[in-house]
N, C-alpha and C positions, 0 to 999 in steps of 0.2 A: 610551447615550442617542443619540437620532437627531441626526445632524450639524446639521440645520436648527435644532433647538431650542437646541443648544449654542451655535451661532453667534449666535442672538438674544441669549442671556444674556451671552455673552462680549463682545459688542459694547458692553455697558453697563459692562464692567470691574467688575462687582459680584460675580463669583463664579468659582470654579473648580468645575466641575460635580461633583456628588456621584458621578457615574459615573466620574470620573477621580480621585477622592479616594483617598488611601492607604487600603488595607484594613487596619483596625486590629483585625480579628477575631482571636481566638485560633484557632490551627490546629485544636485539638481541642474538640469540644463536650462532652467527658466531664469536663473539669475543673470544679471547683466555682466558680461565679461568682454574683455578686449583681447584679441589674438593678434599675434605678429606672424607674418608669413614671409619667409625668404624665398625669392624666386628670381631667375634670370630671364624667363620668357618675356618677350616684348609685350607691353600693354596689359600685363597681368592685373594691374590696378584697375583697369577698366572692366576686366572680366569679373573681378571681385565686387564691383559696384552692384552687380546683379544680386549677389548674396546679401550685401549690406542693406539693400533696399527692402528685402523681404524677411530679414532676420534682425530686428532692432535690438534684441537682447544679446546677440553675439556679433560684434563688429570686428572686422578683420582689416588690418593695415598691412599693405604689401611693402616690403623693403627690397628694392632691386639690388641684386648681388651679381658678382661675376660667377660664371658657371665653372664646372669642372673641379680641378684640384683646389683652386683658391676658396671655393665655397665650402668644400669639405674641411679644409684646414681651419677656416674661420669658425665653423661650427664646433669642431673638436676642441679648439682653444677655449671657446665659451663653455662647453660641457665640462672640461677639466677645471676651469675656474669656478664653476658652480653658479655662474650668473651670465646674463647677456645672450643666452640662447633663445631662438624664436620658439613659438609654439608649433609651427608648421614649417616644413622644409622641403623644397624641391630637391630631389636626389636622383642622380643618374643611376640607372640599374646596376652598372658595374661597381658603383661606390657603396651600395647597400651593405655588402658583407663587412666592409671596413667600418661602417657606422654601427652595425650590430656588434662587432667585436669591441667597439669602444663604448658600448651601452649608450649610444647617442640618440637612438630612435626607439620608440615604444612599440610593444606588441599590441595591436588593436584588433586582434582576432575576435574578441567578444563584441566590439563595436561594429566591426565590418559585417558580421552576420553572413548572409548568403551572397555576397558580392562576387564570389568566384565565377559564377555563371555568366557574368556580364563582360568578361574579358577573355582574350585568347589565352590558352594554356601557357604559352611561353612567357607572356607578360606577367601572369599570376605567379608562375614559378620564380620570376625575378624578384618579387616582393615577399615571397615566403621562404626562399632558399630551400625548397623541398621539404619544409617542415609544416607543422600545424600553426605556427605563429604567422602573423601578418604584420609586416614592417612598413606598410604603406599601401596606397591604392595606385595602380597604374594610371599615369596621366597621358603620356604620349609614347608612340613607338616609331620605329624606323625600318619597316620591312624593306628589303633591298629590291631595287628595280634596275632595269637596263634602259638607259637613254641613248638614242642614236640619231644621227643626221640622216633623215629619210631621203633628202635630195641627193646626198652623196652615195648612199646605198643604191638608189635607183640608177644613178649615172654609172656606177661600177658594176651593176648587174648582180649585186650581192643580196642574198636572201637573209631575212632576220633570223639569227641563230636561236634554236630552241635547246641545243645541247652545248656543252663545253667543247666537244669535238667540232661542232659546226662553228662555234665562236672562233676557234683557232684557224679554221679554214677561211672564215671571213676576214680575219686579221691579215692572213697571208695575201689574200686577193686584193684587199684595199691597199696594203703597203706596196705590193708589186705594181699596181696601177699608178700609184703616186708615192714615191719613196719618202715624201715629206709628211704623209698622212699615216696616222696610227689609229687603230680601233680603240685602244685604251693604253693604260700605263700601269706598271706595278708600283704602288706607292709605299715607300719604306717609312713614311712618317704617319701612317694611319693604321695603327694596330686594331682599332675598332672595326675598320673596313675588312681587314683580313680575318678577324675573328668571326665576322658575319659570314664570310665565304666558307670558313672552316665549319661553322655551325650548319650551313646548308649541306655540307658533306657528311655530317653526322658527329662532329666533334663536340666535346664539352671539356674545357681545359681544366676545370676544378671539379671536385666531387667529394663526397663524404663516404668513408668506409669505416663502420664501427665508430670509434672515437678518434679517427684520424682523417686528415685531409688526403685527397689524392690529387696529383697533378699530371696532366696528359697533354701538354702543349705539343709534344712530338709524337702523338699517336698516329696510327695508320691513316686516319681520315685527313688530318692536318698535313701529314707528309704528302698525301696525294695532291692536295691543293698547292703546296709549296713547290713540288716537283713540276706540276703543270705550268705554273707561272715562271719558274726558273727556266724551263725549256723554251717558252715563248720569248723571254728576255734574251736568252743566249742566241736564239735564232734571229733576233733583231726585228721581229714583226710586231712586237709590243714595246712601247717606250719604257724606260727605266727611271723616269723622273717623278719625284713626289707630286702629289696633288696639293692644291691650295697655295701654290707659289705663283709669282708673277708670270713665269714662263708657262705654267699650266693654264692659268687664266687666259693668257694671250692665245694659246693653242685652241681653246674652246671657241674663242671669238673669230679666229682667222681660218678655221676649218681644217687645221692640221690634227686636231683631236676630234675624231668623228664619232666617238662613243664614250659613254661613261657608265661604269657600274656603280651606281649611287643608291640612294634610298628615297623614300616617298617625299622627303623634304627637299629633294634635289631641284625642283623648279625654281626655288628662290635663289639657289646658287647659280643656276644657269642664267636667270634673269639679271642677276647682279654682275656677272662676269662676261656674258655674251648676249647682251640685249639686242644687238643688231641681227642676231640669228633667230629671233622669234619667228615661229611658224615653220621652221625647218626641222625641228626636232620632234621625235615621237618617243613614246615609252612603251615598254612591254615587260613581261616577266623576266627574271634572271634566267640565263641558260641553266640547264640541269645536267647532272651527271647521268641520269637515267630518265629519259623522256616518259617512260611508263610509270615512274615513281617520283613525281615532282616534289621538290622540297625547297625551302627558302631559309634565309638567314636574316638577322636583324642588325642594323647599324644605328645605334643611338637610341634615345628614348629615356624617359625619366618617370619617377613616381612622386607622389606627394605623401610625405611621411610626417607623423606626429613625433615630436622630439620627446626624449625621456624626462626632460626637466620641466615640461609644461605643468601648470597647476590646473589646467582645464582640459584634461584628456578627452572627456566625453564630447565637449563642445568642439574641440579641434577635430576629432574624428568625424563628427557630424558635417563639419565644413568640408573636410577632405572627400567624404562620400559624395556630397553635392557637387563639388567641383568637377568630379570625374564621371558622374553618372546622370546628373540632371540634364534633360534635353536642352534647356536654355543655356546651361553652363557649357555643354559640349559644343553648341553652336558658337558660343563666344570663344572657346579655346581655339576652334578652327578658324573662325573669321576675324577675330580680334588679336589673339595671341599668335596666330599663324603657326600652330602646331598640328600634328596629325593625332587626334585623340585615339587613345588605346581602346576605348570601349567598343564592344562588338557592333553596336548599332550606330556608330558614328557616321557610316556612309549614308544610311537612310535618314538620319536625323539632321546632319549638318553638311555633309560633303556632296551636295547635289549639283554643283557646277565645278568644272575643272579649274585648276590654277590658271591665272591670266596668261602665263607663258605658254601653256598648253591649251589655249582657248579653243582650238580647232579639234582637239581630241576629247570628245564628249564622254568617252568611256574611261577617262583617266582614273577616277576613283573606283570604278568597277574593277579595273586591273589592280589597283592598290589594295582593294579588299581581298582579292585572290592572293596577292603577295603576302598579305598579313596572316594567312592561314599557316602559321609556323608551328609545326608539330614536333620539332626536335629541340627540346629545351637546352639551354646553354647556361651552366652554372658558373658564376664568378666567385673568386676567392677573396680573402682579405688583403691580398697584396697585388692587386691588379696593376697598381702604379709601377711596381718593380718589373712585372712581366712586360708591360707596355714600353717601359724605358729600354729594356733589353731588346725588345723587338726593333725599336728605332735604330739602335746601334748595330745589331747583328744583320738585319735586312738592309740597312743602309750600305754596309760593306758588300753584301751579296749582290745587291742591285747594281752598284757601281762597277763591280768586277765582271758582271754579265756571265757568270759561270753557273750552269744549272745545279751542279752538285752543291754549291755553296748555299742554296736556298734550304735544302734539307738540313744541312749542317747548322744553319742559323737557328732552326727549331731546337736542336740539341743544346745550343748555347742558352736559349731562352728557358728551356726546361731546367737546366742546371742552376741558373740564376734564381728562378722562381722557387724551386725546392730549397735551395740554400738559404734564401731569405726567410721562408716559413720556419725552417728549423732554427735559425738564429733568433727568431721572434718567440720561440718556445712552443711552437705547434708540433704535433706529432704528424709525420707524413708517412703514409703507407707506401710500400714498394721500394 
């Protein structure tokens, strides 16, 4: 583990880094062992059948878990108790710093070897935290994409936007043609969505400086994104209602929400909420701030990590590598677990046919692969939950009030909450 990052976490007296933890692995990978894997991905037990069939000495049992915060809380409780933790854990990228700080996941840099070249830089950065340590292998990712109702665009004579300026003009034109229709909405309950948009603009909300954390939720790049959306909401051409509500779901289905800034896993959401509109949607790359310098952000995704309390680190790492790099496993992840594998060769190995909801768009995964070329890393910190909670509160008020100035002010509120929490937890914060 890079000394800088170790110093940051040690300063909080919250951990002894996994890089320095006692190696509890068995010396031989030939002995018969049983591993437990906590995951929330659907049908992961069927994916793992492929491993168990070819690895009789290392058998893996999948225990289905709730995702997000409940999964992390359950693991941390087991780690603190010293028993009950699994050998392998599916971990969202934004939760990895929290797990590292609690010494809940192991550094598998030695076991991982040269895996780095098999994954996008942004995904690899998420499991290494910019250090030499490796706290998991990227499993799936969520490059952002733009979904739109092609039939409504054609009827309104609107061109598919390639820039955010063109997106704003398209939003105005669509709403003017039919005041009940919106090209999109600003969602005050989806901080991960907004973080992906900020990443596209060049932001990284956390970072390491010497032996201190840095926090930049209200940096210039994020301010640009907030001001942009605040202006559209104030203008009234973009809706101000959160996503994933009954109202939003109905709008997708009845044609009043004619676009969605989502991610590669979006077809499942559309199929589940707007099945009757199948065949009317198309997908393309996210609009860019500068068409000559395209960039993208990530919304969602997770890694597969080996926990610090496993007694079979080598075998667990071997399984984790197989799950996320073996061609048969990648095919199963995509076709059986219905996730978008993070591996670079996922498109050629497994994603040869478009999702059913986009059956007529044969280049869906070609576009997704282009979207996945995320070159601007986004570093998460150990208190993502605090920042995201502050986002929900601050932007909920800003969106409801429909005043552009309140969007930038919301970032200042989140910044203060995030910095204050880090300091209260004993971390040193630069700036």
